[in-house]
C-alpha positions as a Python dict, from the first residue, in 0.01 Angstrom:
ca = {
    (1, 'M'): (0, 0, 0),
    (2, 'C'): (-173, -148, 320),
    (3, 'E'): (-264, -2, 644),
    (4, 'T'): (-398, -142, 1026),
    (5, 'N'): (-646, 68, 1224),
    (6, 'H'): (-588, 69, 1571),
    (7, 'N'): (-784, -255, 1592),
    (8, 'H'): (-546, -425, 1360),
    (9, 'N'): (-795, -484, 1083),
    (10, 'I'): (-619, -497, 781),
    (11, 'K'): (-693, -237, 511),
    (12, 'L'): (-613, -290, 144),
    (13, 'D'): (-514, -32, -93),
    (14, 'K'): (-745, 157, -321),
    (15, 'N'): (-747, -91, -589),
    (16, 'G'): (-814, -375, -358),
    (17, 'N'): (-458, -511, -304),
    (18, 'C'): (-218, -572, -58),
    (19, 'N'): (142, -448, -205),
    (20, 'T'): (361, -736, -35),
    (21, 'D'): (651, -555, -191),
    (22, 'E'): (639, -274, 19),
    (23, 'H'): (903, -263, 287),
    (24, 'K'): (1088, -581, 134),
    (25, 'T'): (1377, -526, 415),
    (26, 'W'): (1194, -535, 725),
    (27, 'N'): (1351, -646, 989),
    (28, 'R'): (1148, -840, 1226),
    (29, 'R'): (1423, -783, 1560),
    (30, 'S'): (1435, -388, 1500),
    (31, 'F'): (1042, -380, 1443),
    (32, 'L'): (1001, -506, 1798),
    (33, 'Q'): (1279, -250, 1900),
    (34, 'A'): (1070, 9, 1747),
    (35, 'L'): (759, -71, 1970),
    (36, 'G'): (917, -99, 2265),
    (37, 'L'): (935, -474, 2329),
    (38, 'V'): (1290, -582, 2337),
    (39, 'G'): (1537, -426, 2572),
    (40, 'G'): (1601, -366, 2945),
    (41, 'G'): (1304, -383, 3122),
    (42, 'S'): (1121, -595, 3423),
    (43, 'M'): (835, -730, 3572),
    (44, 'M'): (778, -789, 3904),
    (45, 'L'): (768, -1089, 4129),
    (46, 'A'): (654, -1114, 4556),
    (47, 'N'): (743, -710, 4511),
    (48, 'T'): (1093, -783, 4338),
    (49, 'P'): (1238, -646, 4009),
    (50, 'L'): (1271, -936, 3791),
    (51, 'S'): (1398, -925, 3450),
    (52, 'V'): (1482, -1298, 3222),
    (53, 'S'): (1606, -1439, 2912),
    (54, 'R'): (1533, -1711, 2727),
    (55, 'P'): (1605, -1958, 2417),
    (56, 'S'): (1343, -2157, 2197),
    (57, 'P'): (1260, -2445, 2236),
    (58, 'L'): (1409, -2529, 1867),
    (59, 'S'): (1733, -2464, 2012),
    (60, 'I'): (1692, -2659, 2356),
    (61, 'A'): (1613, -2937, 2205),
    (62, 'L'): (1953, -2939, 1983),
    (63, 'S'): (2164, -2776, 2240),
    (64, 'Q'): (2054, -2841, 2565),
    (65, 'S'): (2345, -2991, 2815),
    (66, 'T'): (2220, -3302, 2990),
    (67, 'N'): (2306, -3247, 3337),
    (68, 'E'): (2056, -3046, 3539),
    (69, 'N'): (2353, -2821, 3733),
    (70, 'I'): (2250, -2501, 3835),
    (71, 'L'): (2460, -2133, 3847),
    (72, 'V'): (2365, -1876, 4136),
    (73, 'L'): (2611, -1563, 4053),
    (74, 'V'): (2612, -1333, 4342),
    (75, 'R'): (2731, -1003, 4211),
    (76, 'L'): (2852, -794, 4564),
    (77, 'Q'): (2808, -454, 4357),
    (78, 'G'): (3060, -111, 4451),
    (79, 'G'): (3365, -336, 4481),
    (80, 'N'): (3379, -539, 4814),
    (81, 'D'): (3675, -544, 5001),
    (82, 'G'): (3812, -951, 5041),
    (83, 'F'): (4084, -836, 5316),
    (84, 'N'): (3790, -756, 5569),
    (85, 'T'): (3644, -1076, 5392),
    (86, 'I'): (3893, -1339, 5418),
    (87, 'I'): (4127, -1259, 5674),
    (88, 'P'): (4488, -1366, 5636),
    (89, 'V'): (4566, -1429, 5937),
    (90, 'Y'): (4939, -1597, 5808),
    (91, 'D'): (5073, -1285, 5776),
    (92, 'Y'): (4839, -1080, 6062),
    (93, 'D'): (5128, -822, 6100),
    (94, 'V'): (5155, -662, 5819),
    (95, 'Y'): (4775, -653, 5748),
    (96, 'A'): (4722, -449, 6054),
    (97, 'N'): (4993, -235, 6002),
    (98, 'A'): (4828, -133, 5665),
    (99, 'R'): (4498, -109, 5844),
    (100, 'P'): (4549, -29, 6197),
    (101, 'L'): (4231, 145, 6238),
    (102, 'I'): (3967, -61, 6008),
    (103, 'R'): (4143, -423, 6106),
    (104, 'I'): (3970, -697, 6211),
    (105, 'P'): (4070, -835, 6573),
    (106, 'P'): (4178, -1179, 6650),
    (107, 'S'): (3893, -1175, 6904),
    (108, 'E'): (3664, -1113, 6589),
    (109, 'F'): (3792, -1424, 6395),
    (110, 'I'): (3624, -1733, 6294),
    (111, 'N'): (3893, -1931, 6211),
    (112, 'L'): (3854, -2118, 5866),
    (113, 'S'): (4235, -2249, 5894),
    (114, 'D'): (4519, -2161, 6032),
    (115, 'D'): (4610, -1875, 5798),
    (116, 'Y'): (4252, -1766, 5728),
    (117, 'A'): (3963, -1628, 5921),
    (118, 'M'): (3627, -1487, 5827),
    (119, 'P'): (3499, -1174, 6076),
    (120, 'K'): (3236, -1256, 6325),
    (121, 'P'): (2926, -1159, 6104),
    (122, 'M'): (2983, -1423, 5842),
    (123, 'N'): (2900, -1662, 6142),
    (124, 'K'): (2656, -1807, 5946),
    (125, 'L'): (2851, -1893, 5699),
    (126, 'E'): (3069, -2142, 6013),
    (127, 'S'): (2808, -2427, 5947),
    (128, 'V'): (2898, -2456, 5557),
    (129, 'W'): (3246, -2436, 5585),
    (130, 'G'): (3242, -2707, 5868),
    (131, 'E'): (2998, -2918, 5618),
    (132, 'G'): (3244, -2865, 5343),
    (133, 'Q'): (3022, -2675, 5132),
    (134, 'M'): (3242, -2324, 5099),
    (135, 'K'): (3561, -2288, 4897),
    (136, 'V'): (3786, -1956, 4846),
    (137, 'V'): (3939, -1903, 4535),
    (138, 'H'): (4262, -1632, 4603),
    (139, 'G'): (4361, -1325, 4425),
    (140, 'V'): (4131, -1303, 4141),
    (141, 'G'): (4193, -1042, 3920),
    (142, 'Y'): (4334, -936, 3586),
    (143, 'E'): (4647, -746, 3453),
    (144, 'N'): (4603, -346, 3510),
    (145, 'S'): (4277, -373, 3675),
    (146, 'S'): (4061, -52, 3586),
    (147, 'L'): (3994, 86, 3881),
    (148, 'S'): (3641, 248, 3755),
    (149, 'H'): (3328, 86, 3875),
    (150, 'F'): (3162, 108, 3540),
    (151, 'K'): (3484, 8, 3303),
    (152, 'G'): (3581, -326, 3570),
    (153, 'S'): (3180, -400, 3574),
    (154, 'D'): (3216, -439, 3202),
    (155, 'I'): (3540, -641, 3192),
    (156, 'Y'): (3414, -881, 3452),
    (157, 'A'): (3043, -932, 3212),
    (158, 'N'): (3245, -913, 2886),
    (159, 'T'): (3611, -1075, 2943),
    (160, 'N'): (3765, -832, 2694),
    (161, 'L'): (4065, -721, 2817),
    (162, 'Q'): (4178, -505, 2523),
    (163, 'E'): (3844, -274, 2418),
    (164, 'D'): (3476, -219, 2480),
    (165, 'D'): (3289, -478, 2406),
    (166, 'R'): (2921, -422, 2427),
    (167, 'T'): (2829, -832, 2452),
    (168, 'G'): (2871, -1057, 2777),
    (169, 'F'): (3053, -1400, 2831),
    (170, 'M'): (2729, -1567, 2909),
    (171, 'G'): (2569, -1359, 2626),
    (172, 'R'): (2811, -1534, 2384),
    (173, 'Y'): (2743, -1827, 2514),
    (174, 'F'): (2376, -1828, 2457),
    (175, 'G'): (2429, -1673, 2174),
    (176, 'E'): (2592, -1918, 1959),
    (177, 'I'): (2429, -2247, 2119),
    (178, 'Y'): (2102, -2078, 2055),
    (179, 'P'): (2089, -1925, 1717),
    (180, 'D'): (1712, -1854, 1742),
    (181, 'Y'): (1734, -1717, 2092),
    (182, 'F'): (1459, -1397, 1969),
    (183, 'F'): (1282, -1533, 1752),
    (184, 'N'): (1109, -1795, 1938),
    (185, 'P'): (1108, -1727, 2313),
    (186, 'P'): (1078, -2065, 2493),
    (187, 'P'): (855, -2218, 2785),
    (188, 'S'): (1153, -2176, 3070),
    (189, 'P'): (1401, -1959, 3097),
    (190, 'P'): (1800, -2033, 3059),
    (191, 'S'): (1932, -1745, 3264),
    (192, 'L'): (1711, -1467, 3521),
    (193, 'Q'): (1880, -1208, 3651),
    (194, 'I'): (1659, -1073, 4015),
    (195, 'G'): (1796, -705, 4166),
    (196, 'S'): (1939, -555, 3866),
    (197, 'I'): (1795, -507, 3527),
    (198, 'G'): (1999, -597, 3180),
    (199, 'N'): (2297, -691, 3315),
    (200, 'L'): (2598, -704, 3033),
    (201, 'I'): (2679, -1067, 3128),
    (202, 'F'): (2389, -1169, 2939),
    (203, 'K'): (2399, -912, 2637),
    (204, 'G'): (2492, -1111, 2356),
    (205, 'P'): (2580, -950, 1967),
    (206, 'E'): (2264, -987, 1866),
    (207, 'S'): (2018, -984, 2112),
    (208, 'D'): (2024, -862, 2453),
    (209, 'Y'): (1866, -1123, 2628),
    (210, 'S'): (1646, -984, 2852),
    (211, 'F'): (1320, -962, 2789),
    (212, 'A'): (1145, -646, 2864),
    (213, 'V'): (805, -598, 2978),
    (214, 'S'): (672, -211, 2995),
    (215, 'D'): (401, -267, 3249),
    (216, 'P'): (460, -537, 3550),
    (217, 'R'): (114, -450, 3630),
    (218, 'R'): (-86, -561, 3268),
    (219, 'L'): (170, -879, 3281),
    (220, 'L'): (-26, -980, 3578),
    (221, 'Q'): (-373, -880, 3486),
    (222, 'I'): (-316, -1129, 3155),
    (223, 'I'): (-233, -1371, 3366),
    (224, 'E'): (-466, -1353, 3576),
    (225, 'N'): (-728, -1329, 3325),
    (226, 'E'): (-544, -1547, 3071),
    (227, 'T'): (-632, -1300, 2806),
    (228, 'F'): (-465, -1367, 2458),
    (229, 'Y'): (-461, -1202, 2085),
    (230, 'N'): (-661, -1322, 1832),
    (231, 'L'): (-441, -1478, 1557),
    (232, 'D'): (-743, -1595, 1316),
    (233, 'G'): (-849, -1361, 1028),
    (234, 'V'): (-479, -1223, 996),
    (235, 'D'): (-371, -1194, 631),
    (236, 'E'): (-4, -1356, 604),
    (237, 'N'): (-4, -1239, 218),
    (238, 'C'): (-3, -901, 301),
    (239, 'T'): (328, -752, 456),
    (240, 'Y'): (147, -607, 733),
    (241, 'G'): (-39, -886, 772),
    (242, 'E'): (301, -1033, 863),
    (243, 'K'): (427, -814, 1130),
    (244, 'L'): (64, -794, 1287),
    (245, 'R'): (86, -1203, 1351),
    (246, 'F'): (430, -1162, 1435),
    (247, 'L'): (343, -874, 1665),
    (248, 'R'): (83, -1041, 1846),
    (249, 'E'): (282, -1371, 1866),
    (250, 'A'): (577, -1233, 2044),
    (251, 'T'): (301, -1080, 2292),
    (252, 'N'): (135, -1401, 2377),
    (253, 'T'): (415, -1535, 2407),
    (254, 'T'): (538, -1292, 2690),
    (255, 'F'): (234, -1347, 2876),
    (256, 'D'): (308, -1756, 2835),
    (257, 'Y'): (618, -1703, 2974),
    (258, 'A'): (494, -1518, 3303),
    (259, 'E'): (234, -1770, 3365),
    (260, 'V'): (581, -2000, 3335),
    (261, 'I'): (771, -1805, 3611),
    (262, 'S'): (447, -1728, 3852),
    (263, 'A'): (341, -2116, 3814),
    (264, 'A'): (691, -2243, 3920),
    (265, 'Y'): (682, -2028, 4211),
    (266, 'E'): (339, -2072, 4307),
    (267, 'R'): (377, -2454, 4306),
    (268, 'S'): (724, -2451, 4499),
    (269, 'P'): (586, -2537, 4892),
    (270, 'E'): (737, -2305, 5182),
    (271, 'Y'): (992, -2457, 5396),
    (272, 'T'): (1244, -2211, 5566),
    (273, 'D'): (1118, -1899, 5414),
    (274, 'S'): (1020, -1751, 5683),
    (275, 'S'): (1370, -1765, 5811),
    (276, 'Y'): (1518, -1505, 5540),
    (277, 'Q'): (1621, -1189, 5613),
    (278, 'D'): (1392, -867, 5512),
    (279, 'D'): (1631, -740, 5317),
    (280, 'S'): (1689, -685, 4950),
    (281, 'L'): (1932, -996, 4937),
    (282, 'G'): (1716, -1226, 5163),
    (283, 'R'): (1452, -1136, 4916),
    (284, 'Q'): (1573, -1230, 4547),
    (285, 'F'): (1733, -1573, 4714),
    (286, 'R'): (1400, -1677, 4840),
    (287, 'I'): (1248, -1595, 4514),
    (288, 'I'): (1545, -1800, 4333),
    (289, 'S'): (1454, -2133, 4570),
    (290, 'R'): (1080, -2133, 4549),
    (291, 'L'): (1177, -2104, 4095),
    (292, 'I'): (1414, -2390, 4159),
    (293, 'R'): (1224, -2608, 4355),
    (294, 'G'): (936, -2509, 4124),
    (295, 'G'): (1151, -2721, 3804),
    (296, 'L'): (1151, -2389, 3658),
    (297, 'G'): (1411, -2508, 3492),
    (298, 'T'): (1681, -2181, 3446),
    (299, 'K'): (2038, -2280, 3396),
    (300, 'V'): (2203, -1955, 3543),
    (301, 'Y'): (2031, -1696, 3804),
    (302, 'L'): (2208, -1367, 3907),
    (303, 'V'): (2159, -1164, 4187),
    (304, 'T'): (2310, -846, 4307),
    (305, 'L'): (2402, -688, 4674),
    (306, 'G'): (2497, -367, 4637),
    (307, 'G'): (2694, -117, 4876),
    (308, 'F'): (2999, -246, 4865),
    (309, 'D'): (3176, 113, 4748),
    (310, 'T'): (3340, 143, 5122),
    (311, 'H'): (3541, 463, 5112),
    (312, 'N'): (3429, 594, 5443),
    (313, 'N'): (3289, 444, 5730),
    (314, 'Q'): (3362, 96, 5636),
    (315, 'I'): (3342, -96, 5964),
    (316, 'Q'): (2949, -33, 5999),
    (317, 'R'): (2872, -95, 5690),
    (318, 'H'): (3099, -374, 5567),
    (319, 'Q'): (2972, -565, 5831),
    (320, 'Q'): (2623, -478, 5763),
    (321, 'L'): (2616, -639, 5395),
    (322, 'L'): (2831, -975, 5516),
    (323, 'T'): (2559, -1012, 5744),
    (324, 'S'): (2328, -994, 5476),
    (325, 'F'): (2536, -1187, 5240),
    (326, 'S'): (2586, -1507, 5483),
    (327, 'E'): (2263, -1500, 5623),
    (328, 'A'): (2159, -1528, 5264),
    (329, 'V'): (2317, -1789, 5145),
    (330, 'S'): (2347, -1988, 5431),
    (331, 'T'): (1956, -1987, 5434),
    (332, 'F'): (1916, -2024, 5135),
    (333, 'Y'): (2065, -2400, 5093),
    (334, 'K'): (1934, -2504, 5418),
    (335, 'D'): (1610, -2385, 5174),
    (336, 'L'): (1724, -2637, 4924),
    (337, 'A'): (1774, -2919, 5150),
    (338, 'A'): (1443, -2879, 5358),
    (339, 'D'): (1267, -3042, 5003),
    (340, 'Q'): (1355, -3377, 5000),
    (341, 'S'): (1200, -3428, 4684),
    (342, 'E'): (1513, -3421, 4502),
    (343, 'D'): (1879, -3324, 4587),
    (344, 'W'): (1808, -2922, 4524),
    (345, 'A'): (2067, -2846, 4702),
    (346, 'G'): (2321, -3080, 4523),
    (347, 'R'): (2263, -2915, 4204),
    (348, 'V'): (2333, -2540, 4274),
    (349, 'L'): (2627, -2407, 4297),
    (350, 'T'): (2707, -2060, 4421),
    (351, 'M'): (3020, -1797, 4337),
    (352, 'T'): (3036, -1477, 4422),
    (353, 'M'): (3205, -1157, 4155),
    (354, 'S'): (3230, -809, 4205),
    (355, 'E'): (3417, -525, 3987),
    (356, 'F'): (3739, -510, 4201),
    (357, 'G'): (3871, -569, 4531),
    (358, 'R'): (3960, -249, 4746),
    (359, 'R'): (4332, -155, 4829),
    (360, 'F'): (4526, -302, 5097),
    (361, 'R'): (4555, 45, 5261),
    (362, 'E'): (4343, 201, 5466),
    (363, 'N'): (4279, 576, 5341),
    (364, 'G'): (4215, 864, 5612),
    (365, 'S'): (3825, 829, 5636),
    (366, 'L'): (3792, 459, 5767),
    (367, 'G'): (3732, 310, 5416),
    (368, 'T'): (3958, 221, 5129),
    (369, 'D'): (3966, 291, 4758),
    (370, 'H'): (3934, 122, 4454),
    (371, 'G'): (4189, -177, 4422),
    (372, 'T'): (4229, -490, 4226),
    (373, 'A'): (4232, -849, 4371),
    (374, 'A'): (3950, -1034, 4618),
    (375, 'P'): (3857, -1320, 4657),
    (376, 'T'): (3560, -1549, 4454),
    (377, 'M'): (3386, -1738, 4747),
    (378, 'F'): (3177, -2065, 4610),
    (379, 'F'): (2891, -2230, 4814),
    (380, 'G'): (2735, -2579, 4744),
    (381, 'P'): (2747, -2956, 4860),
    (382, 'A'): (2947, -3042, 4463),
    (383, 'L'): (3232, -2846, 4606),
    (384, 'N'): (3299, -3162, 4801),
    (385, 'G'): (3470, -3016, 5107),
    (386, 'S'): (3610, -2689, 5180),
    (387, 'G'): (3893, -2557, 5115),
    (388, 'F'): (4126, -2249, 4940),
    (389, 'V'): (4255, -2261, 4565),
    (390, 'G'): (4512, -2085, 4419),
    (391, 'E'): (4828, -1848, 4572),
    (392, 'H'): (4695, -1557, 4797),
    (393, 'P'): (4876, -1231, 4689),
    (394, 'D'): (5209, -1122, 4847),
    (395, 'L'): (5121, -840, 5057),
    (396, 'N'): (5459, -717, 5064),
    (397, 'N'): (5464, -647, 4726),
    (398, 'L'): (5266, -394, 4665),
    (399, 'T'): (5211, -191, 4319),
    (400, 'R'): (5300, 186, 4337),
    (401, 'G'): (4937, 211, 4417),
    (402, 'G'): (4928, 29, 4706),
    (403, 'N'): (4741, -255, 4548),
    (404, 'V'): (4836, -627, 4528),
    (405, 'T'): (4917, -829, 4181),
    (406, 'N'): (4599, -1058, 4081),
    (407, 'T'): (4743, -1424, 4145),
    (408, 'V'): (4427, -1581, 3964),
    (409, 'D'): (4311, -1487, 3608),
    (410, 'F'): (3894, -1409, 3698),
    (411, 'R'): (3879, -1597, 3305),
    (412, 'Q'): (4016, -1891, 3448),
    (413, 'V'): (3741, -1927, 3758),
    (414, 'Y'): (3462, -1858, 3452),
    (415, 'A'): (3626, -2146, 3239),
    (416, 'T'): (3638, -2397, 3575),
    (417, 'V'): (3245, -2317, 3587),
    (418, 'M'): (3135, -2371, 3223),
    (419, 'K'): (3333, -2643, 3163),
    (420, 'D'): (3300, -2795, 3524),
    (421, 'W'): (3002, -2753, 3620),
    (422, 'L'): (2810, -2646, 3369),
    (423, 'C'): (2924, -2892, 3132),
    (424, 'V'): (3006, -2672, 2820),
    (425, 'D'): (3264, -2800, 2518),
    (426, 'E'): (3609, -2625, 2625),
    (427, 'G'): (3589, -2496, 2246),
    (428, 'L'): (3252, -2328, 2294),
    (429, 'V'): (3397, -2203, 2642),
    (430, 'G'): (3699, -2070, 2459),
    (431, 'R'): (3528, -1844, 2264),
    (432, 'S'): (3270, -1707, 2484),
    (433, 'L'): (3542, -1587, 2654),
    (434, 'L'): (3745, -1434, 2379),
    (435, 'D'): (4047, -1617, 2476),
    (436, 'T'): (4298, -1499, 2224),
    (437, 'D'): (4583, -1580, 2421),
    (438, 'G'): (4630, -1922, 2278),
    (439, 'G'): (4461, -2088, 2579),
    (440, 'P'): (4208, -2309, 2649),
    (441, 'F'): (4192, -2171, 3067),
    (442, 'E'): (4293, -2438, 3287),
    (443, 'S'): (4040, -2562, 3522),
    (444, 'L'): (4100, -2488, 3855),
    (445, 'D'): (4013, -2743, 4086),
    (446, 'L'): (3695, -2650, 4278),
    (447, 'G'): (3611, -3076, 4382),
    (448, 'F'): (3368, -3138, 4059),
    (449, 'N'): (3370, -3221, 3718),
    (450, 'C'): (3168, -3304, 3389),
    (451, 'S'): (3312, -3660, 3418),
    (452, 'G'): (3015, -3864, 3250),
    (453, 'T'): (2856, -3590, 3222),
    (454, 'T'): (2843, -3501, 2823),
    (455, 'S'): (2672, -3185, 2623),
    (456, 'N'): (2508, -3239, 2302),
    (457, 'I'): (2692, -2874, 2172),
    (458, 'P'): (2908, -2985, 1896),
    (459, 'S'): (3285, -2930, 1990),
    (460, 'D'): (3567, -2724, 1820),
    (461, 'G'): (3700, -3100, 1660),
    (462, 'E'): (3663, -3254, 1350),
    (463, 'S'): (3299, -3095, 1344),
    (464, 'L'): (3082, -2992, 1066),
    (465, 'S'): (3136, -2662, 918),
    (466, 'H'): (2856, -2535, 796),
    (467, 'I'): (2861, -2095, 711),
    (468, 'P'): (2601, -1908, 554),
    (469, 'T'): (2690, -1626, 294),
    (470, 'Y'): (2547, -1361, 82),
    (471, 'S'): (2543, -1280, -281),
    (472, 'D'): (2301, -1062, -499),
    (473, 'S'): (1960, -1117, -310),
    (474, 'Q'): (2076, -1470, -282),
    (475, 'T'): (2115, -1693, 77),
    (476, 'F'): (2366, -1962, 83),
    (477, 'I'): (2467, -2253, 323),
    (478, 'N'): (2800, -2338, 266),
    (479, 'I'): (2876, -2752, 430),
    (480, 'V'): (3126, -2953, 470),
    (481, 'T'): (3201, -3271, 683),
    (482, 'P'): (3536, -3409, 755),
    (483, 'Q'): (3374, -3781, 726),
    (484, 'T'): (3084, -3917, 548),
    (485, 'T'): (2764, -3901, 675),
    (486, 'H'): (2384, -3873, 586),
    (487, 'I'): (2265, -3489, 587),
    (488, 'D'): (1919, -3304, 655),
    (489, 'V'): (1889, -2968, 655),
    (490, 'S'): (1547, -2755, 781),
    (491, 'L'): (1462, -2434, 726),
    (492, 'Y'): (1235, -2281, 1027),
    (493, 'N'): (1042, -1947, 1040),
    (494, 'I'): (1028, -1725, 1328),
    (495, 'V'): (761, -1873, 1525),
    (496, 'G'): (931, -2265, 1540),
    (497, 'Q'): (771, -2389, 1211),
    (498, 'K'): (934, -2581, 968),
    (499, 'V'): (874, -2436, 645),
    (500, 'A'): (1099, -2663, 426),
    (501, 'T'): (1308, -2897, 343),
    (502, 'L'): (1627, -2795, 166),
    (503, 'A'): (1843, -3120, 192),
    (504, 'N'): (1817, -3478, 249),
    (505, 'E'): (2142, -3706, 137),
    (506, 'M'): (2422, -3864, 188),
    (507, 'L'): (2730, -3618, 170),
    (508, 'M'): (3066, -3712, 160),
    (509, 'E'): (3388, -3674, 341),
    (510, 'G'): (3586, -3315, 213),
    (511, 'V'): (3274, -3199, -13),
    (512, 'N'): (3164, -2866, -24),
    (513, 'M'): (2792, -2844, -62),
    (514, 'V'): (2653, -2536, -158),
    (515, 'I'): (2261, -2467, -84),
    (516, 'N'): (2036, -2176, -232),
    (517, 'V'): (1814, -2159, 54),
    (518, 'K'): (1562, -1969, -191),
    (519, 'D'): (1559, -2220, -463),
    (520, 'S'): (1576, -2498, -238),
    (521, 'A'): (1272, -2408, -44),
    (522, 'N'): (1038, -2498, -335),
    (523, 'T'): (793, -2287, -137),
    (524, 'R'): (732, -1857, -124),
    (525, 'L'): (966, -1711, 157),
    (526, 'S'): (911, -1410, 320),
    (527, 'T'): (1158, -1130, 383),
    (528, 'G'): (1339, -1175, 711),
    (529, 'P'): (1504, -1414, 950),
    (530, 'Y'): (1537, -1807, 953),
    (531, 'V'): (1713, -2079, 1141),
    (532, 'Y'): (1853, -2352, 987),
    (533, 'Q'): (1903, -2700, 1159),
    (534, 'I'): (2124, -2965, 1011),
    (535, 'K'): (2092, -3303, 1132),
    (536, 'T'): (2331, -3567, 1070),
    (537, 'N'): (2473, -3913, 1240),
    (538, 'N'): (2739, -3743, 1486),
    (539, 'G'): (2540, -3408, 1575),
    (540, 'D'): (2300, -3129, 1517),
    (541, 'Y'): (2355, -2797, 1444),
    (542, 'S'): (2175, -2460, 1381),
    (543, 'K'): (2249, -2134, 1298),
    (544, 'S'): (2043, -1779, 1191),
    (545, 'I'): (1995, -1671, 876),
    (546, 'I'): (1844, -1418, 647),
    (547, 'I'): (1612, -1429, 361),
    (548, 'S'): (1677, -1096, 160),
}
């Protein structure tokens, strides 16, 4: 068998041959996992932990949405108390009786309407509301809400109410439109998270979509020195040579990627950076603002503010958290608006999420226990006016445990954002949210829609069907089109290089085309994962396959 020494030089066997049949079932994904290059991890940027997920340039070219909208998810970790965040003034007596020691008194109100108010610690958002850039969705949750931090967080990430699921709704979305996500990291990431590592939201069925770097100091050193692994002299006819090239290419991509993030951060001008609070959330938003204005191109960001598990001493703790939250969001949009080179603020929508709300009634420790529904807050000029969406939970109709009943399914909130802000096809939204109840989820009126904006992602309607199948060590692609079209099927390797044209011909309506990948390629294909691309008159399609 072939061996490699510590300098990565390839050695032949005693007969001078390289055994290409050794380890025929070698899997590149497993190989990287075994070496610790894939999985949860982080790099450091401005002294803040940062982890990333990204697809390939090929997939971006195939599937990227034509709009430039950006979504920022703000995770209020621990279970935010919605009743002391958006105060039900319309039923204040009931509210005050349920919370005699932790209620917000009228003297501390920031009135949003005749029916609702915010507490004064959120005063930085008063101007945001006045400028028509804030909306509140009432009573967001789900039936039979879990009161567990871990389970609740998982459900809000994976949207699966029936069973444990280790994939997230954004991960399933990325996994479907970016089938070669793992194999070809791109120049800019579609999702990025700061303040927490490897959130389940971005975990797909085949990859966790978080790029891991074991030593951030080493990564920064590589960026500064511009040092990359040399690919010359690697014998790809040897199985180990193929592995070695893949490892070096993957590592070089890591260096390239970190350089792209740092470049975006450094080229963005500083405007109101100095006015961010020097706390965790302020630092996170400051980094995001610079990456957005630096043209990184990321579509989805996730930031986290912890500490909302307020079982005791809630008044002081919650007020501090709400102050940090309102300061960060307000400064963030001022920062984006200060850069007048583009309408950055108009392209960014921010929304909150938390694993659950708190019980309506206070406990005996000047706090609140784990509850059910809570409001979801949205921010940004794209909302086209401030206001409230949905029905507030009935405060006079509590469950046996003292909780309110949700009035808006959290998946409906996700579906609205995906369909009407990120402009994702409705069928793909349903699949990403595991909609098995006969959906789709009806959109909420948040003030924006995707009219005039389209996505290149094929819809569920009369679209081409393509299914990979495996039999007797052979790989097949079964293709059926609902209408006659010219079809061009190409095969790409793990580094995005085109290795073969599998078909280039007219395909008649309703005819089942079966492609034997090995026979059609007319070239030697190594064992492992590939991606095929189908180009038609009506759209492009792609999916990953395995050659055994």
